[in-house]
Every structure is written in structure tokens, then in C-alpha cells.
N, C-alpha and C positions, 0 to 999 in steps of 0.2 A: 438563572436557570437552578444554580447548587443549593439557595435555597429551597427553591421551592420544587427538589426533590429529598430531602430532610425527611421522608418517610420513615418508618420504621422497616419494614417491609422491605426496604432497598436496599441494595448494601454498593456502593460507589465503588469500583473497585477500580476506575481509570479513565486518562482525562487525553482523544486527539484530538488531535484538529491538521489540518494542512496547512506547506508554509511553502515558498516557493524558494528552489529546491536553487534556485540561481541565486538570488539574493540574502537567500538563508533569512526571511523573513515569512512572518504570517500572511496569506494568499490576500488581498486587497486590507488588510487591519495594517501591515506592509511595520509590526513589531521588532525587535527583533530576538529573537533567537531563544538571546538569556535573561531574556525583560518574560520568557512566555516561560521560563527553566526554570522561574523563577516564582513563581505561580503557582505552580505546580508546588514546589513547593510548601507554598505557604501556604496553600491550604493542605498536603501532607497525603495527595494522589501521585503518586505514577504519569509519566505522558509520550501517549504515545506519537513520533512523529509524523507526518507520511508528507514526505514529500513528493511535489509534482515538480514537475518541467519548464517557465517558462521561454516561448510561451506555450498553454497546456492548452491541449486539444478536445472534443465531450469524448474520443473518442478513450485518448487518453486517460481522462479525470475515471472514465469508469473502471476500466482494466484494474489503476490504484486503487481504487478504491477496494474491486472485488475484491486482488487484493489483500487487501489490510478484513475484511469481512472471514475471509477464510482463515488467515492468521487464525482472528479472534476465534474465531468456531473452534475450538483445537482448545480453546482455556474455556467452556463452557459458558460465555457468554451466554445472557439469556436477550436483555435489553440492549438497549443503544437509543441514545435521550438529543435527540435536538432539541434545538434554541430558538426554530421559528416558532412565530411570532402572526402570517396567516396570508402568508400563498400560498394560495392552492397550490400550486403547478410545483413549486421547490419542494410542495409535503410529498405531495400525488407521486413525484420522484424516489428520493428519495426510501421510500411508503415499494414503489417498484422494482425500486435497487438488491430492498431484504426480501422480497419473496424468494421464499426459496432453499430461504437459509438457516431456518431454525432460531432467527434472532427479531426477534420486533423491536419496531420501531417505536418510540414515544416521542411527546408533543407537551412536556411542563407548562409551558408557556404561552400552548396556542386560546387563540382566543378572547387574551387576556387583552379588555380593552387598554393599549396602547397608553392614554395618555397618565390609566389609573398605573399602568408597570412604572411608565417612567418616574411621577413620584412617587413609587414602592419605593424602589435603586435608592430612588437618593437618601429619604429617608427610611430609609435603615440601617446608613453609615458605607456605603459605592461609593470608592473614589475611582473616574472615572478621565482619563484623559481626553479631544479628539486628536486623532489618526490621521485623519484619512476626511474630506469633502466632496463631494461633485458640487465642482463649479457651477453647473447647468441648473442645479436644485437648491443651492441657498449659497449665503455672499462666503467669498472667501476672507471672510471678515471673521468667520467661525471657527477657521483652521487655526488650532493647542489651543481653545477653547476649552475649560473645564463642564463635563456632564451637569448640571449644579441650577437652579432654580431660573438663572441666572439663564440661560441658556432658554432651557425650558420657552423663555418673559420673550426671549428674544427672537426666536423661532419661527418665519413665513404660515402661515396656515392647511396651506396644503401640505408644509414638511411634516412628517412622521414626526414625532418624539422621540423612540426607540429605533431611529436610519432603518426605518425597515426596509421601502421603498434605495439606499442605495449614498441616501440624503448624508449619511459619517456613521467610520468610526472611529472603537475608540480602546481605548486600554484600560485592563480598574488597574488601578494598582493597590488598591487598601478595601476590604470590605471583610466583617462581624466574620465572615470563614480565615480570615488572613488568620498568621500565626503572630506577623506585625508589616505595615506597612512596606510597599516596595518606592528602595530612595531613586526616585526616577528625576534628571534633568532633561533641559530640554534645548532638543537641537535647530537646524534650519528646517527651514517650512523653502517645498518642493512644489516648478508644479509638473508632471509625468502624467503622458499617458492623459491626459486628460482631466486627471486631476492632482489636487490637492495635497497633500501629503509633508508630516511633521514629526521628523526623528526622537524620537522620546526614548534615553539610550537612561 
């Protein structure tokens, strides 16, 4: 998404993401906090971490996000960019959340054919590893896999090549936008709460 926001008229001021407060990892992706901070460091942008409880109700999530939006309004933020691709209910939820805030949500990836986007990600040199998969949608054999052409060739036809339906989640450890690659080590792969997670350290 950062590549798509390289518009002279856009001044990128920071990154934000939610983090599971109990486990200190990115929600669903299960990426360790120190790796998340390293990504922001390599991109050269400040990182805003939004801590959410575990478990987190919809009411709690809406309240916490509302508090974050109120905070950044004071910094005169004009837009917030989201990486949604085609799930209209999620996009509509984000738009509804931002109504009346004075901050306009933008969706730079919206409508891009995901097969095309997946190939573009690989071709420009972005490198990522799978951190989480939904075994109800794709095989556990995909755990630990790199996001590469081999992965795209092996995914079942019904699976989205960008994992937009929750088939898998990834961690980017190298990108043309990084000042240098992030050195990662593969940890254990476990099943928890119906998902399969690989711990990258």
C-alpha cells in the first residue's frame, strides 16, 4: 500500500495498527511487536500502536478506535489510508467510523484485481512470509511459506491470492521502501483458536 501512496500530493505522516494487548502481537497476523517497530523504522515513518484487549468486543474496538481518531484529529490529519481490496462491508464500516471526524478514509488498493496485485507485489521486490493461515480455507502445508510465485501457483483456485478473505496473513521483511531488509528467524508453528500460526522472530 505504501507504494501506491507515493503521490507528490500526499504527505505520509505515520503508520498505525492494532496490537493484541495480552500477547503484544499484531491482531490476527500475530507478528511480534519488535518486528512491527522494525518495519516502521525501515520505512522511516513514526508508528502509532493501538492496543486492544483480548478478547475484544465490537463495542470495545469501536470505542478504542474512536479514541485514536480523536487523538490524531488534534494533529490535523486529513486522511487515513486502509488496505482493503474488495470487501464492501468492511469498507462501509470504516467509512461509517470516520463520518463526522473531518478525516477522510482513502482506499488506494480498492478494486485492484488481486491476482494482478499479488504479482505486482512480487515483481517490485516485496518479500513476505506467511504468519497465519485459516486451515478451513487452505492447507496447513502453506504455513511458513514465502509470498512468492510458487505460493500463487499452489493456492487452490477458490483462495484469494492476496488472502483478502482471511485465507492467510503475512509479514513483510523486505521491500523497495525499506532502508535494509529485516533479519528474521523462523520459530515454531502452532494451532490456536482454529488458526495455524508461525512465529517469526
